[in-house]
HTML snippet that shows the backbone in 3Dmol.js (N, CA, C, O; Angstrom):
<script src="https://3Dmol.org/build/3Dmol-min.js"></script>
<div id="view" style="width:600px;height:400px;position:relative"></div>
<script>
const pdb = `
ATOM      1  N   UNK A   1    -201.478   9.417-186.444  1.00  0.00           N
ATOM      2  CA  UNK A   1    -200.181   8.668-187.379  1.00  0.00           C
ATOM      3  C   UNK A   1    -198.914   8.671-186.496  1.00  0.00           C
ATOM      4  O   UNK A   1    -198.516   9.346-185.547  1.00  0.00           O
ATOM      5  N   UNK A   2    -198.432   7.583-187.245  1.00  0.00           N
ATOM      6  CA  UNK A   2    -197.342   6.721-187.152  1.00  0.00           C
ATOM      7  C   UNK A   2    -196.084   7.664-187.428  1.00  0.00           C
ATOM      8  O   UNK A   2    -196.629   8.569-188.060  1.00  0.00           O
ATOM      9  N   UNK A   3    -194.735   8.007-187.342  1.00  0.00           N
ATOM     10  CA  UNK A   3    -193.950   8.318-187.252  1.00  0.00           C
ATOM     11  C   UNK A   3    -192.890   6.801-188.513  1.00  0.00           C
ATOM     12  O   UNK A   3    -192.965   5.576-188.603  1.00  0.00           O
ATOM     13  N   UNK A   4    -192.128   7.792-189.140  1.00  0.00           N
ATOM     14  CA  UNK A   4    -191.676   6.891-190.078  1.00  0.00           C
ATOM     15  C   UNK A   4    -189.692   6.830-189.333  1.00  0.00           C
ATOM     16  O   UNK A   4    -189.110   7.580-188.550  1.00  0.00           O
ATOM     17  N   UNK A   5    -189.377   5.955-189.851  1.00  0.00           N
ATOM     18  CA  UNK A   5    -188.768   5.756-189.089  1.00  0.00           C
ATOM     19  C   UNK A   5    -187.091   6.548-190.916  1.00  0.00           C
ATOM     20  O   UNK A   5    -187.723   7.012-191.865  1.00  0.00           O
ATOM     21  N   UNK A   6    -186.049   6.582-191.066  1.00  0.00           N
ATOM     22  CA  UNK A   6    -185.003   6.835-191.840  1.00  0.00           C
ATOM     23  C   UNK A   6    -184.673   6.665-191.921  1.00  0.00           C
ATOM     24  O   UNK A   6    -183.904   6.883-190.984  1.00  0.00           O
ATOM     25  N   UNK A   7    -183.884   5.664-193.210  1.00  0.00           N
ATOM     26  CA  UNK A   7    -182.837   5.008-193.197  1.00  0.00           C
ATOM     27  C   UNK A   7    -181.827   5.429-193.627  1.00  0.00           C
ATOM     28  O   UNK A   7    -180.658   5.562-193.264  1.00  0.00           O
ATOM     29  N   UNK A   8    -182.139   5.532-194.059  1.00  0.00           N
ATOM     30  CA  UNK A   8    -180.614   7.541-194.741  1.00  0.00           C
ATOM     31  C   UNK A   8    -181.060   8.523-193.631  1.00  0.00           C
ATOM     32  O   UNK A   8    -181.982   8.963-192.944  1.00  0.00           O
ATOM     33  N   UNK A   9    -179.585   8.555-193.983  1.00  0.00           N
ATOM     34  CA  UNK A   9    -180.001  10.221-192.750  1.00  0.00           C
ATOM     35  C   UNK A   9    -179.921  10.675-194.044  1.00  0.00           C
ATOM     36  O   UNK A   9    -179.815   9.999-195.067  1.00  0.00           O
ATOM     37  N   UNK A  10    -180.017  12.678-193.845  1.00  0.00           N
ATOM     38  CA  UNK A  10    -181.121  13.449-194.417  1.00  0.00           C
ATOM     39  C   UNK A  10    -179.043  13.669-195.144  1.00  0.00           C
ATOM     40  O   UNK A  10    -178.987  13.391-196.342  1.00  0.00           O
ATOM     41  N   UNK A  11    -177.878  14.015-194.630  1.00  0.00           N
ATOM     42  CA  UNK A  11    -177.301  14.539-195.306  1.00  0.00           C
ATOM     43  C   UNK A  11    -177.189  13.185-196.394  1.00  0.00           C
ATOM     44  O   UNK A  11    -177.260  13.750-197.485  1.00  0.00           O
ATOM     45  N   UNK A  12    -177.058  11.773-196.657  1.00  0.00           N
ATOM     46  CA  UNK A  12    -177.127  11.035-197.148  1.00  0.00           C
ATOM     47  C   UNK A  12    -178.297  11.123-198.581  1.00  0.00           C
ATOM     48  O   UNK A  12    -177.934  11.038-199.755  1.00  0.00           O
ATOM     49  N   UNK A  13    -179.354  11.263-198.238  1.00  0.00           N
ATOM     50  CA  UNK A  13    -180.456  11.337-199.408  1.00  0.00           C
ATOM     51  C   UNK A  13    -180.675  12.363-200.917  1.00  0.00           C
ATOM     52  O   UNK A  13    -181.280  12.168-201.971  1.00  0.00           O
ATOM     53  N   UNK A  14    -179.824  13.541-200.369  1.00  0.00           N
ATOM     54  CA  UNK A  14    -180.038  13.895-201.785  1.00  0.00           C
ATOM     55  C   UNK A  14    -179.438  12.670-202.782  1.00  0.00           C
ATOM     56  O   UNK A  14    -180.040  11.917-203.548  1.00  0.00           O
ATOM     57  N   UNK A  15    -177.806  12.797-202.410  1.00  0.00           N
ATOM     58  CA  UNK A  15    -176.520  11.136-202.582  1.00  0.00           C
ATOM     59  C   UNK A  15    -177.703  10.741-203.119  1.00  0.00           C
ATOM     60  O   UNK A  15    -178.396  10.903-204.123  1.00  0.00           O
ATOM     61  N   UNK A  16    -177.680  10.141-202.043  1.00  0.00           N
ATOM     62  CA  UNK A  16    -179.067   8.051-203.309  1.00  0.00           C
ATOM     63  C   UNK A  16    -180.108   8.709-203.717  1.00  0.00           C
ATOM     64  O   UNK A  16    -181.126   8.362-203.119  1.00  0.00           O
ATOM     65  N   UNK A  17    -180.282   9.614-204.586  1.00  0.00           N
ATOM     66  CA  UNK A  17    -182.078   9.513-204.328  1.00  0.00           C
ATOM     67  C   UNK A  17    -181.299  10.167-205.923  1.00  0.00           C
ATOM     68  O   UNK A  17    -181.821   9.983-207.022  1.00  0.00           O
ATOM     69  N   UNK A  18    -180.405  10.686-205.780  1.00  0.00           N
ATOM     70  CA  UNK A  18    -179.811  11.256-207.230  1.00  0.00           C
ATOM     71  C   UNK A  18    -178.656  10.023-208.019  1.00  0.00           C
ATOM     72  O   UNK A  18    -178.096  10.134-209.109  1.00  0.00           O
ATOM     73  N   UNK A  19    -178.604   9.321-207.407  1.00  0.00           N
ATOM     74  CA  UNK A  19    -177.859   7.974-208.213  1.00  0.00           C
ATOM     75  C   UNK A  19    -179.063   6.815-208.773  1.00  0.00           C
ATOM     76  O   UNK A  19    -179.035   6.373-209.921  1.00  0.00           O
ATOM     77  N   UNK A  20    -180.256   6.362-207.604  1.00  0.00           N
ATOM     78  CA  UNK A  20    -181.181   5.787-208.271  1.00  0.00           C
ATOM     79  C   UNK A  20    -181.830   6.764-209.203  1.00  0.00           C
ATOM     80  O   UNK A  20    -182.539   5.968-209.818  1.00  0.00           O
ATOM     81  N   UNK A  21    -182.159   8.275-209.898  1.00  0.00           N
ATOM     82  CA  UNK A  21    -182.830   8.481-211.022  1.00  0.00           C
ATOM     83  C   UNK A  21    -181.504   8.317-211.968  1.00  0.00           C
ATOM     84  O   UNK A  21    -181.788   8.022-213.129  1.00  0.00           O
ATOM     85  N   UNK A  22    -180.524   8.413-211.770  1.00  0.00           N
ATOM     86  CA  UNK A  22    -179.895   8.357-212.622  1.00  0.00           C
ATOM     87  C   UNK A  22    -179.252   6.316-213.652  1.00  0.00           C
ATOM     88  O   UNK A  22    -178.459   5.985-214.535  1.00  0.00           O
ATOM     89  N   UNK A  23    -180.257   5.622-212.731  1.00  0.00           N
ATOM     90  CA  UNK A  23    -179.735   4.354-212.746  1.00  0.00           C
ATOM     91  C   UNK A  23    -181.698   4.014-213.866  1.00  0.00           C
ATOM     92  O   UNK A  23    -182.188   3.327-214.762  1.00  0.00           O
ATOM     93  N   UNK A  24    -181.994   4.995-212.978  1.00  0.00           N
ATOM     94  CA  UNK A  24    -184.152   4.427-213.345  1.00  0.00           C
ATOM     95  C   UNK A  24    -184.557   5.670-213.879  1.00  0.00           C
ATOM     96  O   UNK A  24    -185.617   6.236-213.613  1.00  0.00           O
ATOM     97  N   UNK A  25    -183.386   6.206-214.889  1.00  0.00           N
ATOM     98  CA  UNK A  25    -184.418   7.591-216.285  1.00  0.00           C
ATOM     99  C   UNK A  25    -184.336   6.808-217.124  1.00  0.00           C
ATOM    100  O   UNK A  25    -185.427   6.334-217.443  1.00  0.00           O
ATOM    101  N   UNK A  26    -183.325   6.362-217.762  1.00  0.00           N
ATOM    102  CA  UNK A  26    -183.483   5.867-219.703  1.00  0.00           C
ATOM    103  C   UNK A  26    -184.051   4.667-219.517  1.00  0.00           C
ATOM    104  O   UNK A  26    -184.093   3.976-220.535  1.00  0.00           O
ATOM    105  N   UNK A  27    -184.881   3.807-217.723  1.00  0.00           N
ATOM    106  CA  UNK A  27    -185.724   2.537-217.780  1.00  0.00           C
ATOM    107  C   UNK A  27    -187.259   3.403-218.162  1.00  0.00           C
ATOM    108  O   UNK A  27    -188.185   3.087-218.909  1.00  0.00           O
ATOM    109  N   UNK A  28    -187.101   4.273-217.531  1.00  0.00           N
ATOM    110  CA  UNK A  28    -189.011   4.264-216.842  1.00  0.00           C
ATOM    111  C   UNK A  28    -189.493   6.020-218.712  1.00  0.00           C
ATOM    112  O   UNK A  28    -190.548   6.475-219.156  1.00  0.00           O
ATOM    113  N   UNK A  29    -187.792   6.308-219.097  1.00  0.00           N
ATOM    114  CA  UNK A  29    -188.377   7.261-219.335  1.00  0.00           C
ATOM    115  C   UNK A  29    -189.722   7.396-220.771  1.00  0.00           C
ATOM    116  O   UNK A  29    -190.572   8.267-220.959  1.00  0.00           O
ATOM    117  N   UNK A  30    -189.446   6.299-221.454  1.00  0.00           N
ATOM    118  CA  UNK A  30    -189.661   5.788-222.097  1.00  0.00           C
ATOM    119  C   UNK A  30    -191.745   6.076-221.842  1.00  0.00           C
ATOM    120  O   UNK A  30    -192.313   5.264-221.113  1.00  0.00           O
ATOM    121  N   UNK A  31    -192.453   7.032-222.391  1.00  0.00           N
ATOM    122  CA  UNK A  31    -194.106   6.615-222.463  1.00  0.00           C
ATOM    123  C   UNK A  31    -194.362   7.639-220.907  1.00  0.00           C
ATOM    124  O   UNK A  31    -195.467   7.935-220.452  1.00  0.00           O
ATOM    125  N   UNK A  32    -193.150   7.994-220.375  1.00  0.00           N
ATOM    126  CA  UNK A  32    -194.082   8.483-219.015  1.00  0.00           C
ATOM    127  C   UNK A  32    -193.386   9.948-218.255  1.00  0.00           C
ATOM    128  O   UNK A  32    -193.177  10.271-217.085  1.00  0.00           O
ATOM    129  N   UNK A  33    -193.084  10.841-220.063  1.00  0.00           N
ATOM    130  CA  UNK A  33    -192.758  12.280-219.821  1.00  0.00           C
ATOM    131  C   UNK A  33    -193.750  12.743-218.685  1.00  0.00           C
ATOM    132  O   UNK A  33    -194.946  12.462-218.763  1.00  0.00           O
ATOM    133  N   UNK A  34    -192.975  13.809-217.109  1.00  0.00           N
ATOM    134  CA  UNK A  34    -194.024  14.167-217.187  1.00  0.00           C
ATOM    135  C   UNK A  34    -195.171  13.379-216.310  1.00  0.00           C
ATOM    136  O   UNK A  34    -196.206  13.974-216.011  1.00  0.00           O
ATOM    137  N   UNK A  35    -194.977  12.199-215.962  1.00  0.00           N
ATOM    138  CA  UNK A  35    -195.050  10.495-214.648  1.00  0.00           C
ATOM    139  C   UNK A  35    -193.967  11.377-213.820  1.00  0.00           C
ATOM    140  O   UNK A  35    -192.901  11.896-214.148  1.00  0.00           O
ATOM    141  N   UNK A  36    -194.847  11.311-212.360  1.00  0.00           N
ATOM    142  CA  UNK A  36    -194.285  10.907-211.548  1.00  0.00           C
ATOM    143  C   UNK A  36    -194.206   9.728-211.472  1.00  0.00           C
ATOM    144  O   UNK A  36    -195.004   8.855-211.815  1.00  0.00           O
ATOM    145  N   UNK A  37    -192.216   9.609-210.538  1.00  0.00           N
ATOM    146  CA  UNK A  37    -191.292   8.680-210.149  1.00  0.00           C
ATOM    147  C   UNK A  37    -191.483   8.807-208.999  1.00  0.00           C
ATOM    148  O   UNK A  37    -191.692  10.005-208.806  1.00  0.00           O
ATOM    149  N   UNK A  38    -191.535   8.298-208.148  1.00  0.00           N
ATOM    150  CA  UNK A  38    -191.625   7.556-206.004  1.00  0.00           C
ATOM    151  C   UNK A  38    -190.986   6.155-206.422  1.00  0.00           C
ATOM    152  O   UNK A  38    -191.159   5.145-207.103  1.00  0.00           O
ATOM    153  N   UNK A  39    -189.969   6.922-205.374  1.00  0.00           N
ATOM    154  CA  UNK A  39    -189.091   5.706-204.953  1.00  0.00           C
ATOM    155  C   UNK A  39    -188.485   5.305-203.714  1.00  0.00           C
ATOM    156  O   UNK A  39    -188.978   5.980-202.810  1.00  0.00           O
ATOM    157  N   UNK A  40    -187.870   4.726-203.406  1.00  0.00           N
ATOM    158  CA  UNK A  40    -187.029   3.475-202.485  1.00  0.00           C
ATOM    159  C   UNK A  40    -186.922   3.988-202.498  1.00  0.00           C
ATOM    160  O   UNK A  40    -187.731   4.779-202.983  1.00  0.00           O
ATOM    161  N   UNK A  41    -185.475   4.469-201.869  1.00  0.00           N
ATOM    162  CA  UNK A  41    -184.124   4.802-201.532  1.00  0.00           C
ATOM    163  C   UNK A  41    -183.144   3.235-200.828  1.00  0.00           C
ATOM    164  O   UNK A  41    -182.090   2.674-201.128  1.00  0.00           O
ATOM    165  N   UNK A  42    -184.244   3.027-199.767  1.00  0.00           N
ATOM    166  CA  UNK A  42    -183.810   2.258-199.069  1.00  0.00           C
ATOM    167  C   UNK A  42    -183.492   0.924-200.312  1.00  0.00           C
ATOM    168  O   UNK A  42    -182.301   0.614-200.363  1.00  0.00           O
ATOM    169  N   UNK A  43    -184.255   0.284-201.105  1.00  0.00           N
ATOM    170  CA  UNK A  43    -184.855  -0.645-201.986  1.00  0.00           C
ATOM    171  C   UNK A  43    -183.843  -0.319-203.386  1.00  0.00           C
ATOM    172  O   UNK A  43    -182.753  -0.801-203.696  1.00  0.00           O
ATOM    173  N   UNK A  44    -184.968   1.023-204.274  1.00  0.00           N
ATOM    174  CA  UNK A  44    -184.606   0.619-205.018  1.00  0.00           C
ATOM    175  C   UNK A  44    -186.872   0.330-205.668  1.00  0.00           C
ATOM    176  O   UNK A  44    -188.015   0.775-205.772  1.00  0.00           O
ATOM    177  N   UNK A  45    -186.573  -0.003-205.722  1.00  0.00           N
ATOM    178  CA  UNK A  45    -188.367  -0.313-205.857  1.00  0.00           C
ATOM    179  C   UNK A  45    -188.742   0.978-205.986  1.00  0.00           C
ATOM    180  O   UNK A  45    -188.253   1.926-205.371  1.00  0.00           O
ATOM    181  N   UNK A  46    -190.024   1.034-207.166  1.00  0.00           N
ATOM    182  CA  UNK A  46    -190.649   2.461-207.904  1.00  0.00           C
ATOM    183  C   UNK A  46    -192.628   2.153-208.032  1.00  0.00           C
ATOM    184  O   UNK A  46    -193.327   1.143-208.107  1.00  0.00           O
ATOM    185  N   UNK A  47    -192.857   3.425-208.005  1.00  0.00           N
ATOM    186  CA  UNK A  47    -193.922   3.397-209.157  1.00  0.00           C
ATOM    187  C   UNK A  47    -193.923   4.563-209.372  1.00  0.00           C
ATOM    188  O   UNK A  47    -193.126   5.466-209.118  1.00  0.00           O
ATOM    189  N   UNK A  48    -195.575   4.476-210.230  1.00  0.00           N
ATOM    190  CA  UNK A  48    -194.802   5.511-211.907  1.00  0.00           C
ATOM    191  C   UNK A  48    -196.219   5.539-212.063  1.00  0.00           C
ATOM    192  O   UNK A  48    -196.850   4.491-212.199  1.00  0.00           O
ATOM    193  N   UNK A  49    -197.030   7.195-212.050  1.00  0.00           N
ATOM    194  CA  UNK A  49    -198.014   7.542-211.816  1.00  0.00           C
ATOM    195  C   UNK A  49    -198.289   9.033-212.404  1.00  0.00           C
ATOM    196  O   UNK A  49    -197.219   9.639-212.445  1.00  0.00           O
ATOM    197  N   UNK A  50    -199.249   9.731-212.818  1.00  0.00           N
ATOM    198  CA  UNK A  50    -199.952  10.807-213.328  1.00  0.00           C
ATOM    199  C   UNK A  50    -199.986  11.699-211.901  1.00  0.00           C
ATOM    200  O   UNK A  50    -200.011  12.927-211.823  1.00  0.00           O
ATOM    201  N   UNK A  51    -199.978  10.650-210.703  1.00  0.00           N
ATOM    202  CA  UNK A  51    -200.347  11.214-209.812  1.00  0.00           C
ATOM    203  C   UNK A  51    -199.694  11.056-208.685  1.00  0.00           C
ATOM    204  O   UNK A  51    -200.038  10.019-208.117  1.00  0.00           O
ATOM    205  N   UNK A  52    -198.535  11.929-207.881  1.00  0.00           N
ATOM    206  CA  UNK A  52    -198.011  12.099-207.354  1.00  0.00           C
ATOM    207  C   UNK A  52    -198.828  11.188-205.252  1.00  0.00           C
ATOM    208  O   UNK A  52    -198.513  10.404-204.358  1.00  0.00           O
ATOM    209  N   UNK A  53    -199.430  11.707-205.491  1.00  0.00           N
ATOM    210  CA  UNK A  53    -200.142  11.034-203.976  1.00  0.00           C
ATOM    211  C   UNK A  53    -200.340   9.540-204.303  1.00  0.00           C
ATOM    212  O   UNK A  53    -200.207   8.687-203.425  1.00  0.00           O
ATOM    213  N   UNK A  54    -200.739   9.157-205.897  1.00  0.00           N
ATOM    214  CA  UNK A  54    -201.298   7.382-206.029  1.00  0.00           C
ATOM    215  C   UNK A  54    -199.756   6.633-206.354  1.00  0.00           C
ATOM    216  O   UNK A  54    -199.406   5.454-206.312  1.00  0.00           O
ATOM    217  N   UNK A  55    -199.054   7.846-206.681  1.00  0.00           N
ATOM    218  CA  UNK A  55    -198.072   6.643-207.011  1.00  0.00           C
ATOM    219  C   UNK A  55    -197.307   6.402-205.102  1.00  0.00           C
ATOM    220  O   UNK A  55    -197.398   5.388-204.410  1.00  0.00           O
ATOM    221  N   UNK A  56    -196.685   7.603-204.781  1.00  0.00           N
ATOM    222  CA  UNK A  56    -197.045   7.893-202.726  1.00  0.00           C
ATOM    223  C   UNK A  56    -197.544   6.349-202.314  1.00  0.00           C
ATOM    224  O   UNK A  56    -196.742   5.496-201.933  1.00  0.00           O
ATOM    225  N   UNK A  57    -198.601   6.175-202.409  1.00  0.00           N
ATOM    226  CA  UNK A  57    -199.426   5.397-201.586  1.00  0.00           C
ATOM    227  C   UNK A  57    -198.968   3.698-202.228  1.00  0.00           C
ATOM    228  O   UNK A  57    -198.579   2.730-201.574  1.00  0.00           O
ATOM    229  N   UNK A  58    -199.161   3.802-203.509  1.00  0.00           N
ATOM    230  CA  UNK A  58    -198.215   2.314-204.120  1.00  0.00           C
ATOM    231  C   UNK A  58    -197.523   1.498-203.251  1.00  0.00           C
ATOM    232  O   UNK A  58    -197.593   0.418-202.663  1.00  0.00           O
ATOM    233  N   UNK A  59    -196.828   2.462-203.416  1.00  0.00           N
ATOM    234  CA  UNK A  59    -195.438   2.087-202.652  1.00  0.00           C
ATOM    235  C   UNK A  59    -195.520   2.025-201.238  1.00  0.00           C
ATOM    236  O   UNK A  59    -194.843   1.161-200.682  1.00  0.00           O
ATOM    237  N   UNK A  60    -196.262   2.821-200.514  1.00  0.00           N
ATOM    238  CA  UNK A  60    -196.505   2.549-199.149  1.00  0.00           C
ATOM    239  C   UNK A  60    -196.492   0.756-198.939  1.00  0.00           C
ATOM    240  O   UNK A  60    -195.989  -0.132-198.249  1.00  0.00           O
ATOM    241  N   UNK A  61    -197.564   1.022-200.236  1.00  0.00           N
ATOM    242  CA  UNK A  61    -198.913  -0.280-199.238  1.00  0.00           C
ATOM    243  C   UNK A  61    -197.611  -1.044-199.742  1.00  0.00           C
ATOM    244  O   UNK A  61    -196.974  -0.736-198.735  1.00  0.00           O
ATOM    245  N   UNK A  62    -196.679  -1.801-200.491  1.00  0.00           N
ATOM    246  CA  UNK A  62    -196.389  -2.044-200.800  1.00  0.00           C
ATOM    247  C   UNK A  62    -195.160  -2.806-200.113  1.00  0.00           C
ATOM    248  O   UNK A  62    -194.776  -3.953-199.887  1.00  0.00           O
ATOM    249  N   UNK A  63    -194.765  -1.431-199.913  1.00  0.00           N
ATOM    250  CA  UNK A  63    -193.373  -2.292-199.387  1.00  0.00           C
ATOM    251  C   UNK A  63    -193.548  -1.699-197.297  1.00  0.00           C
ATOM    252  O   UNK A  63    -192.613  -1.617-196.500  1.00  0.00           O
ATOM    253  N   UNK A  64    -194.628  -1.489-197.096  1.00  0.00           N
ATOM    254  CA  UNK A  64    -194.858  -0.970-195.762  1.00  0.00           C
ATOM    255  C   UNK A  64    -194.480   0.489-194.694  1.00  0.00           C
ATOM    256  O   UNK A  64    -194.963   1.402-194.024  1.00  0.00           O
ATOM    257  N   UNK A  65    -193.204  -0.179-195.186  1.00  0.00           N
ATOM    258  CA  UNK A  65    -192.560   1.791-194.430  1.00  0.00           C
ATOM    259  C   UNK A  65    -191.259   2.402-195.422  1.00  0.00           C
ATOM    260  O   UNK A  65    -190.224   2.939-195.028  1.00  0.00           O
ATOM    261  N   UNK A  66    -191.698   2.120-196.862  1.00  0.00           N
ATOM    262  CA  UNK A  66    -190.582   2.959-197.350  1.00  0.00           C
ATOM    263  C   UNK A  66    -189.732   5.059-196.902  1.00  0.00           C
ATOM    264  O   UNK A  66    -190.025   5.946-196.100  1.00  0.00           O
ATOM    265  N   UNK A  67    -188.629   4.879-198.046  1.00  0.00           N
ATOM    266  CA  UNK A  67    -188.355   6.105-197.633  1.00  0.00           C
ATOM    267  C   UNK A  67    -187.692   6.095-198.773  1.00  0.00           C
ATOM    268  O   UNK A  67    -186.746   5.546-199.337  1.00  0.00           O
ATOM    269  N   UNK A  68    -189.048   7.410-199.010  1.00  0.00           N
ATOM    270  CA  UNK A  68    -190.063   7.992-200.490  1.00  0.00           C
ATOM    271  C   UNK A  68    -189.126   9.346-201.200  1.00  0.00           C
ATOM    272  O   UNK A  68    -189.307  10.545-200.987  1.00  0.00           O
ATOM    273  N   UNK A  69    -188.424   8.913-201.806  1.00  0.00           N
ATOM    274  CA  UNK A  69    -187.916  10.918-202.690  1.00  0.00           C
ATOM    275  C   UNK A  69    -189.185  10.259-204.480  1.00  0.00           C
ATOM    276  O   UNK A  69    -189.734   9.171-204.653  1.00  0.00           O
ATOM    277  N   UNK A  70    -189.174  11.138-205.121  1.00  0.00           N
ATOM    278  CA  UNK A  70    -190.154  11.656-206.279  1.00  0.00           C
ATOM    279  C   UNK A  70    -189.550  12.364-207.071  1.00  0.00           C
ATOM    280  O   UNK A  70    -189.041  13.434-206.741  1.00  0.00           O
ATOM    281  N   UNK A  71    -189.511  11.884-208.230  1.00  0.00           N
ATOM    282  CA  UNK A  71    -188.971  12.894-209.640  1.00  0.00           C
ATOM    283  C   UNK A  71    -190.106  13.080-210.960  1.00  0.00           C
ATOM    284  O   UNK A  71    -190.712  12.068-211.311  1.00  0.00           O
ATOM    285  N   UNK A  72    -190.330  14.179-211.561  1.00  0.00           N
ATOM    286  CA  UNK A  72    -191.217  14.071-212.451  1.00  0.00           C
ATOM    287  C   UNK A  72    -190.065  13.945-213.359  1.00  0.00           C
ATOM    288  O   UNK A  72    -189.227  14.824-213.556  1.00  0.00           O
ATOM    289  N   UNK A  73    -190.113  12.124-214.190  1.00  0.00           N
ATOM    290  CA  UNK A  73    -190.114  12.226-215.567  1.00  0.00           C
ATOM    291  C   UNK A  73    -189.677  12.765-216.663  1.00  0.00           C
ATOM    292  O   UNK A  73    -190.725  12.735-217.309  1.00  0.00           O
ATOM    293  N   UNK A  74    -188.655  13.392-217.586  1.00  0.00           N
ATOM    294  CA  UNK A  74    -188.214  14.906-217.547  1.00  0.00           C
ATOM    295  C   UNK A  74    -187.548  15.364-217.206  1.00  0.00           C
ATOM    296  O   UNK A  74    -186.333  15.260-217.375  1.00  0.00           O
ATOM    297  N   UNK A  75    -188.151  16.043-216.597  1.00  0.00           N
ATOM    298  CA  UNK A  75    -188.367  17.206-215.608  1.00  0.00           C
ATOM    299  C   UNK A  75    -187.319  17.505-214.711  1.00  0.00           C
ATOM    300  O   UNK A  75    -187.330  16.811-213.695  1.00  0.00           O
ATOM    301  N   UNK A  76    -186.438  18.323-214.797  1.00  0.00           N
ATOM    302  CA  UNK A  76    -186.042  19.027-213.255  1.00  0.00           C
ATOM    303  C   UNK A  76    -186.188  18.899-212.028  1.00  0.00           C
ATOM    304  O   UNK A  76    -185.376  18.805-211.108  1.00  0.00           O
ATOM    305  N   UNK A  77    -187.884  18.901-212.095  1.00  0.00           N
ATOM    306  CA  UNK A  77    -188.646  19.639-210.531  1.00  0.00           C
ATOM    307  C   UNK A  77    -189.924  18.257-210.812  1.00  0.00           C
ATOM    308  O   UNK A  77    -190.430  17.596-211.719  1.00  0.00           O
ATOM    309  N   UNK A  78    -189.956  18.446-209.249  1.00  0.00           N
ATOM    310  CA  UNK A  78    -191.502  17.639-209.813  1.00  0.00           C
ATOM    311  C   UNK A  78    -192.635  18.840-209.307  1.00  0.00           C
ATOM    312  O   UNK A  78    -193.769  18.522-208.946  1.00  0.00           O
ATOM    313  N   UNK A  79    -192.376  19.608-209.323  1.00  0.00           N
ATOM    314  CA  UNK A  79    -193.507  20.776-208.581  1.00  0.00           C
ATOM    315  C   UNK A  79    -192.715  22.676-208.746  1.00  0.00           C
ATOM    316  O   UNK A  79    -191.697  23.052-208.165  1.00  0.00           O
ATOM    317  N   UNK A  80    -193.113  23.063-209.178  1.00  0.00           N
ATOM    318  CA  UNK A  80    -192.735  24.923-209.537  1.00  0.00           C
ATOM    319  C   UNK A  80    -193.951  25.575-209.315  1.00  0.00           C
ATOM    320  O   UNK A  80    -195.069  25.533-209.830  1.00  0.00           O
ATOM    321  N   UNK A  81    -192.884  26.806-207.489  1.00  0.00           N
ATOM    322  CA  UNK A  81    -193.635  27.805-206.988  1.00  0.00           C
ATOM    323  C   UNK A  81    -193.847  29.137-208.346  1.00  0.00           C
ATOM    324  O   UNK A  81    -194.646  30.072-208.401  1.00  0.00           O
ATOM    325  N   UNK A  82    -192.807  28.720-209.266  1.00  0.00           N
ATOM    326  CA  UNK A  82    -192.723  29.934-210.139  1.00  0.00           C
ATOM    327  C   UNK A  82    -194.038  29.730-211.711  1.00  0.00           C
ATOM    328  O   UNK A  82    -194.362  30.708-212.384  1.00  0.00           O
ATOM    329  N   UNK A  83    -194.613  28.218-212.003  1.00  0.00           N
ATOM    330  CA  UNK A  83    -194.604  28.184-213.020  1.00  0.00           C
ATOM    331  C   UNK A  83    -194.005  27.417-213.726  1.00  0.00           C
ATOM    332  O   UNK A  83    -193.621  26.523-212.971  1.00  0.00           O
ATOM    333  N   UNK A  84    -193.566  27.134-215.077  1.00  0.00           N
ATOM    334  CA  UNK A  84    -193.486  26.160-216.202  1.00  0.00           C
ATOM    335  C   UNK A  84    -192.534  25.546-214.537  1.00  0.00           C
ATOM    336  O   UNK A  84    -192.251  25.791-213.364  1.00  0.00           O
ATOM    337  N   UNK A  85    -192.401  24.490-215.841  1.00  0.00           N
ATOM    338  CA  UNK A  85    -190.473  23.542-214.494  1.00  0.00           C
ATOM    339  C   UNK A  85    -189.874  23.560-215.345  1.00  0.00           C
ATOM    340  O   UNK A  85    -190.553  23.727-216.358  1.00  0.00           O
ATOM    341  N   UNK A  86    -188.535  23.443-215.575  1.00  0.00           N
ATOM    342  CA  UNK A  86    -188.196  23.058-216.530  1.00  0.00           C
ATOM    343  C   UNK A  86    -187.526  21.648-217.356  1.00  0.00           C
ATOM    344  O   UNK A  86    -187.117  20.887-216.479  1.00  0.00           O
ATOM    345  N   UNK A  87    -187.391  21.318-218.132  1.00  0.00           N
ATOM    346  CA  UNK A  87    -187.392  19.760-218.762  1.00  0.00           C
ATOM    347  C   UNK A  87    -185.626  19.283-218.987  1.00  0.00           C
ATOM    348  O   UNK A  87    -184.701  20.056-219.239  1.00  0.00           O
ATOM    349  N   UNK A  88    -185.577  18.304-218.865  1.00  0.00           N
ATOM    350  CA  UNK A  88    -184.643  17.385-218.689  1.00  0.00           C
ATOM    351  C   UNK A  88    -183.754  17.269-219.662  1.00  0.00           C
ATOM    352  O   UNK A  88    -184.244  16.380-220.358  1.00  0.00           O
ATOM    353  N   UNK A  89    -182.257  17.763-220.408  1.00  0.00           N
ATOM    354  CA  UNK A  89    -182.320  17.153-221.271  1.00  0.00           C
ATOM    355  C   UNK A  89    -181.625  16.080-222.442  1.00  0.00           C
ATOM    356  O   UNK A  89    -180.452  15.726-222.566  1.00  0.00           O
ATOM    357  N   UNK A  90    -182.444  15.838-222.978  1.00  0.00           N
ATOM    358  CA  UNK A  90    -181.951  14.125-223.900  1.00  0.00           C
ATOM    359  C   UNK A  90    -181.469  14.101-223.783  1.00  0.00           C
ATOM    360  O   UNK A  90    -180.783  13.158-224.176  1.00  0.00           O
TER     361      UNK A  90
END
`;
const viewer = $3Dmol.createViewer("view");
viewer.addModel(pdb, "pdb");
viewer.setStyle({}, {cartoon: {color: "spectrum"}});
viewer.zoomTo();
viewer.render();
</script>
C-alpha cells in the first residue's frame, strides 16, 4: 500500500473541512439526508453515497490522491460509538 501525501497539515484539516462542509451542505442536503458526503480537501470535489467506502472509492478513482474527509449529511457525525448520532439543526 502506498502512503498518501497530505496536502494540508493536520492543524488545518479541521478548519478546511468545516469550511467546505458549510459551503456544500445546503447544496447536497435535499434528498441525501443520512448519506455520506466524501470531500477532497484540496479541490472541494465530492461524492455522495449510502456507504462511506463507496463514496471514498469513487473519489479516489476520480482524483487519484485526494485528501478526504467525510460527513453524514444532516447529522453531527458520521459514526457513533454510543448509539445514535444527533441530527444537525435545520
